[in-house]
C-alpha positions as CSV (number, residue, x, y, z in Angstrom):
1,M,-16.8,-1.7,12.7
2,A,-14.5,0.5,10.6
3,G,-10.9,1.4,11.4
4,Y,-10.3,4.4,13.6
5,V,-7.7,6.6,15.4
6,F,-7.4,6.2,19.2
7,N,-8.1,9.4,21.1
8,R,-4.6,9.2,22.8
9,G,-3.0,8.6,19.4
10,A,-4.8,11.5,17.7
11,T,-3.8,13.8,20.6
12,G,-0.1,12.7,20.3
13,L,0.0,13.2,16.6
14,L,-1.5,16.7,17.0
15,D,0.5,17.9,19.9
16,G,3.8,16.5,18.7
17,T,4.4,13.9,21.4
18,I,4.2,11.3,18.6
19,T,6.3,12.2,15.6
20,F,5.2,9.5,13.1
21,S,8.2,9.8,10.8
22,S,10.9,9.4,13.5
23,A,9.3,7.5,16.4
24,T,9.5,3.7,16.7
25,I,6.1,2.8,15.2
26,K,4.9,-0.8,15.3
27,A,2.0,-2.8,14.0
28,R,0.2,-5.7,15.8
29,L,-2.4,-8.1,14.6
30,S,-5.7,-8.1,16.5
31,L,-8.4,-10.7,16.9
32,T,-11.7,-10.4,15.1
33,S,-13.4,-10.9,18.4
34,E,-11.4,-8.0,20.0
35,T,-12.7,-4.4,20.0
36,P,-10.0,-2.1,21.4
37,S,-11.5,0.9,23.2
38,K,-10.9,4.3,21.4
39,D,-10.0,5.5,24.9
40,A,-7.1,3.0,25.4
41,T,-4.0,4.8,26.7
42,S,-1.6,1.9,26.4
43,M,-1.1,-1.4,24.4
44,T,-1.7,-3.5,27.5
45,G,-4.1,-6.3,26.5
46,I,-4.4,-5.2,22.9
47,G,-3.7,-7.7,20.1
48,L,-1.3,-10.6,19.6
49,S,1.9,-9.1,21.0
50,A,4.1,-11.9,19.6
51,T,3.4,-10.5,16.1
52,D,4.7,-7.0,16.3
53,V,6.3,-5.5,13.2
54,T,8.3,-2.3,13.2
55,L,7.4,0.1,10.4
56,A,10.5,0.9,8.4
57,N,9.3,3.0,5.5
58,K,7.0,5.6,7.2
59,T,5.7,8.7,5.6
60,G,3.5,11.4,6.9
61,P,1.9,13.4,8.0
62,T,0.9,14.4,4.5
63,E,-1.9,16.9,3.9
64,D,-4.6,15.8,1.4
65,L,-6.5,19.1,1.2
66,G,-8.8,17.8,-1.6
67,N,-10.1,15.1,0.7
68,D,-9.8,17.1,4.0
69,R,-7.5,14.6,5.7
70,V,-4.0,13.9,6.8
71,L,-2.3,10.7,5.6
72,Y,0.2,8.4,7.4
73,D,1.7,5.6,5.5
74,N,4.2,2.7,5.5
75,T,5.4,2.3,2.0
76,A,6.4,-1.3,2.4
77,D,4.4,-4.5,3.0
78,L,4.1,-5.6,6.6
79,T,5.2,-9.2,7.2
80,F,4.0,-10.8,10.4
81,A,6.3,-13.8,10.6
82,A,5.3,-17.3,11.7
83,V,2.0,-16.3,13.3
84,A,1.0,-19.1,15.7
85,A,-2.2,-20.9,14.7
86,G,-5.2,-19.6,16.5
87,A,-8.2,-17.4,16.3
88,E,-9.1,-15.3,13.4
89,V,-7.6,-11.8,12.9
90,N,-9.1,-8.9,10.9
91,K,-7.3,-5.8,12.0
92,I,-3.9,-4.2,12.7
93,V,-3.2,-1.9,15.6
94,V,-0.6,0.8,14.8
95,F,1.2,2.1,17.9
96,K,4.1,4.2,19.2
97,F,6.4,1.7,20.9
98,S,8.1,2.7,24.1
99,V,9.9,0.0,26.2
100,N,6.8,-2.3,26.8
101,D,3.1,-2.5,26.2
102,A,2.3,-0.3,29.3
103,G,4.4,2.5,27.9
104,S,3.3,2.2,24.3
105,T,0.6,4.5,22.8
106,P,-2.1,3.1,20.5
107,I,-2.5,5.2,17.4
108,A,-4.9,3.6,15.0
109,V,-6.8,0.4,14.1
110,V,-6.7,-0.6,10.4
111,E,-9.3,-3.3,9.5
112,F,-8.8,-5.7,6.6
113,S,-11.0,-8.1,4.8
114,P,-11.3,-11.0,4.5
115,A,-10.3,-12.0,8.0
116,I,-7.4,-14.5,8.3
117,T,-7.1,-17.5,10.5
118,P,-3.3,-17.9,11.3
119,N,-1.8,-21.3,10.6
120,G,1.7,-20.9,11.7
121,G,2.9,-19.2,8.5
122,D,3.6,-15.6,7.6
123,I,0.8,-13.1,7.2
124,V,1.7,-10.3,4.7
125,F,-0.3,-7.1,4.7
126,T,-0.1,-4.8,1.7
127,P,-1.6,-1.4,2.4
128,S,-4.3,-0.3,0.1
129,S,-3.5,2.2,-2.6
130,S,-6.9,3.9,-2.2
131,P,-6.6,5.9,-0.1
132,S,-2.8,5.6,-0.4
133,A,-2.3,5.5,3.4
134,L,-1.9,3.0,6.2
135,F,-4.4,5.2,8.1
136,Y,-5.6,8.7,8.0
137,T,-7.2,11.3,10.2
138,Q,-10.2,13.2,8.9
139,E,-12.3,16.1,10.1
């Protein structure tokens, strides 16, 4: 499975109900065994909620006309602190935070490889420089 943009997240980015650059956008680790539905409308039941990280250096949307896409990025590494030992993780779910999981809107799933088995230490995610985006939408 590749990363993707949730339907609700794409709609919010397009209609302006999610303003990536100014909204509280968070990232959450998700288990390898978990496959969040593209139709999810909230963060209820998605990922390891104890690991949320707020994106502090957000950029986007940035048009990349040469590649027919719109880029959204976080220019700093994401550090998930002291992730409890447990099952393997291989993706990050990016979401607009609003009060609690039920009110928060999932935006995108970003997969990474190799998968990581948490051991109680920090997990640091450095966004890829190619494409230089945390996630992107593409037609």
